[in-house]
N, C-alpha and C positions, 0 to 999 in steps of 0.2 A: 483101585478096593479094600473094601475094610481090614483093618488086619487087629478089629479085637472079636472071641474067638464066641463062638455060637455057645455058651456052655449049659449044657440039663442042673435048670433050677425048678423050684420056688413059688407059685404067683405072693408067698408071701415072703421069699428073696429073688427077685427076678435080680434078673440082669439084667445092666445099662448100656446098650449104644447108640454107637451116631446116627439118623436118620440114615444114611448113604451107606451104609448096612446092609441097608435094603429095597426090596425095588419094590414095586407099586401093589402087585398085589398078595404082597408082604401085609398091605394095610388094608386091605379091603374089608375086610369082618369094622371091624375101625367106623369107617366108614358109609358103611348100609347102619351102622347102629344110628352115625351122624345123624343122617340124611333121615330116617328115620325117624326121631325124638322131634327136631321142625320140620317134618312138615305135621305130626302127627301133634304141638304143643302148640303152633306161631305153623302153619302149615305155610310155610314157605319151601322151598325149593330149592336145599341150596350144592345141586349136580353142579352148575356151574360154576359154580367152588371150589367143587371136590376135585370133578377137574383139571383148573387152574396148577392143584396143587399135588397131586399125580404123577401130571409131566411135571411142572418143577423136583418131584423124589428120585425119577426117573432118568433129569439129566440133572443129579448130583448139585442141583444149586439149592434146594431146602435148610436153613438150619437145626438143626430138634431133637434129638431126644428121640428113642421109643425103650418100653421096656418089654420082654422079651420070661422068657419059661418057660425051658426049650425051646425051640422054635415056636411057640405060642408067643401071637404080641395077644399085652395087654395093654396095650393104651402108648398114649404120646404124645411129644410134641414142639411146637416149633413156634419161631419166632422170625421179626426181618428187622433189618436194624435201618432204619437213615438221619444218615450225619449219629450228633452226643445220642440221641434218640431207639429204643427197641420196645419191640411192641410186639407181648405174647397173641399168640394168631391160633391157637386153638390148643384145648385138655381134652381130650377125649379115651378111651375105658369101655372094657368088652362089660354089658351086662356081669354082676360078680364080685367082677377081682371089687376088693380093702379096696378105692377113690385114696380113702388116707392113707397108707403106705404106701403106695405103690405110683401115687401122686407126690406123692412127698420126695420121692428121688425122682421122680420125672422132674421136679419141678427143680428140685437143687440143683438137677446137671447143667438143667440151663441157666438159671439164675448164678450159680458161684462164676465161670465165666465171665459172666457180664458186670456183675459188682467185682473182680478187677480185676474190667478190665477198665483205666480212669476214662479214657473216652468217652463212656457210655458212661452219662449220669445222667438217663433217666431212664425207666421204663416201665412199662404199661397195661396192663390183662382188661379185656376191653371184645375178652371172648366169649357167649353167655352158656354159667355153666350153667347142667343138670343133676336132678341127681339132690337125692339129705345130704349126701356125706360127700360135704365142698371142703371147701382150703383155708378156709379162712384162718386159718391156724396160720398156717403154715407163712402165709401173705405177708399176717402183722407183722411175726419176730421174726424176721426179716426187714423191719422197716415198711411198710409198706401203708401207706392211707387204703380207708375199706370206703371205696361209694357205696347206694347199693339204686340199681335202672333197675325198670319196671315196664312189662311188656301190657300196653294198652291195646284192645280192640274193639268196635263193636261190629254189629252188623247191618245194613244196607236198609236195611224194612222201618221206618216211622223216619226218615232222615226230616230233623229238623228245618222249619219254613225259614228264608236264609233270609239273614235280619238286613236289616239298611248298615248302607255302608256310607264311614265316617265323608263326609261334605270336604267335595273338592280330590276326592279319591277316585283314580280309574282301577279297577281291576281286567289282566289280557294276561294271556296267554307264554307262558314260558318262550322265551328262546335266548341261544347263544351269545348274545350283546351282552346281557345282560350279568355274567359270570362273574366277575370284576365289580358291578357295584354291589351285585350279594356277598359275594366273597369280606367286602369289604362292611355294608349290614349286619353281616354275622361276629366279627368279632367285634361291634360295638353293641352287639345284644343280648354278645355273653360275655362282655366284658368283666373281672368282679364275678361269671359266676362263679357255680357247680362243679358244669360242665370243660369249663377253662381249666377245673383241677381235672380234674377227667381226663380227657383231652390233651395235651399241649398244642395241638391244631388252630385249638380254637384262641389263642392265647394273638397267634397273627393272622393282618387279612391272607400273605402267601397263604398259609396253614389251611387257611381255611378256602383255600379255592381250589387245595390239592383237595381238602376233602367232597369237595362240592363235583369234583374233575371225576373222583373215587367215584360218587352216584352217580357221576350224567356217562361218563362214560367208561364204567370199570359192571362185570358183574357181583359185586357182592354188594348190591343191596340191592339187589332186581332189577327190572328196567325200565326206563324213564317211561312213563304215559305221560305225554306232550299236553291229551289233551286232557289233565286235571292238573297238570300245574303253573298254576295261575305264580302271577305277583300283579301285585299295587300302586300308582302309582301320587306321589302328587300334582298340583294344576304345575309346579312347573317340571314336574317329567323324573320327578326323587324317583327312586325306591324306597319304601315308605317298612313295604317286610315280601316274603314269600312265599312258599309252600316247595319242595318240588318229592310228587309222587311217586311210584315205582310197584312194577306184577313183580311179587314175588311169592307167584303160581300163580293157574290159574285160575280166575275170578277173585285176586283175593291180591289186594294190593296194600301200600307199605305208605306213608306219610312221611320221607325216607326222611330232611331237614324243612322244616318250619322255622323265621328269624323276624318278629318285626319289631324294626328300628328304637334305639328309645325313646324314641319325639313322638312316635305312635302310639308307645307302651302307656297301657291304663284306659284305650277308648273303646275297647271293643271290636277293636280289630287282624287279630291273633283270632278270635270265633269266625267274624266272620268272611274270613276267606278259608276255612276250616271247616263254616256247613257247606259253600261252594264248593270245594272243594268235594263236597261229602257226596255233595249232588252230581258233576259231574262226572265218577265217577260206579253212584250211579246209573243212572241213564248210559251209559257202556256194559251196564248186567257187570261190572263188580261185585259179590255179595260179605264179603268183610272188605274192615277197611285195619289199623294196623298201625305202633307207632310207641319209639323208646324214650322215657321219660326220666327223670331225674329223679327218683324217690324223695332228696329233702329240694325236688325242684314243686311245692307246694300252688302258688298262682299259676303256672304253667298246668298241677294236675288237677288246678279246682277248669280254667278252658278247659279241658279237654272233657271234664267229667258232663260242663252243658253241654256237652252234644254231642251224648251216650256213649262215652265210653269209656270202661273197667275192668280193670287189673285184674288180671291174665296169669301173669308169669313173676314172679319179679330174681334179681340175682345180685351179685354182687359182684364189682369192677374194680385195680385194686390199679393205683401208683406208687412211683418210689421216684424220689433227685439224691444224687449223689449230697 
């Protein structure tokens, strides 16, 4: 049972309690707000993710903090531990809540114990933050690096013609036998790049494989679309590039992962795979397709813009190393 009393407080001076003090029904207003924002802005149905969080709350297995004004839940945040690495999974607030003040209180209660734990050497935030009031200054004051991410989207109308493929390359559909080779290619493609600064998993083949497994077998990035997930192989059968597509809501798709090996970069393979994926999605009745990209990755931005994608939303992510 929770030992922290639920005191009468105001939104200007909320009480911060452990998430284990509450049950999932107490957080439902926050989840309704999150689902609405993801649906209206990103065309993304996060109901499966919310269901997983709800189960973790009721099982008392989620590490997180909640801001309360009396019995009213104002906002919450949670994190996950993966060895030496902690990942902040969400910070969400009710409409009208002072995000700067309430968010700072929640964030402090989440981060301070992690910073004081010598076994934690890396903290990342990967959540999408909505609204004008963000917590950039709070993260920066704690020594976090700030990285900008962009959410790009295009409609399936007027999909460009498929460009000629690089000679000797063969396009095929994704299958699970590609997993290990795709992870190796991902690590090489991101080595020294900004994505590896934002997300430590990109730095190793094991980490890249974990990312791919999450996309393929979990619900966090939508449901895999095998017929619009492609691989490019060279004449020797070696993987040169790939794209994994997911369904994030009915008729809306997402390019959850795209990588081109260093040897094939700069030769048009990335654009060719993307265009072929767009055609595959259009044939299956999808109306939009989206993706996320680092704000400083100008090469990727140019590639996606040339394929008709437009920047519809930007948000910061943060990383900290001991």
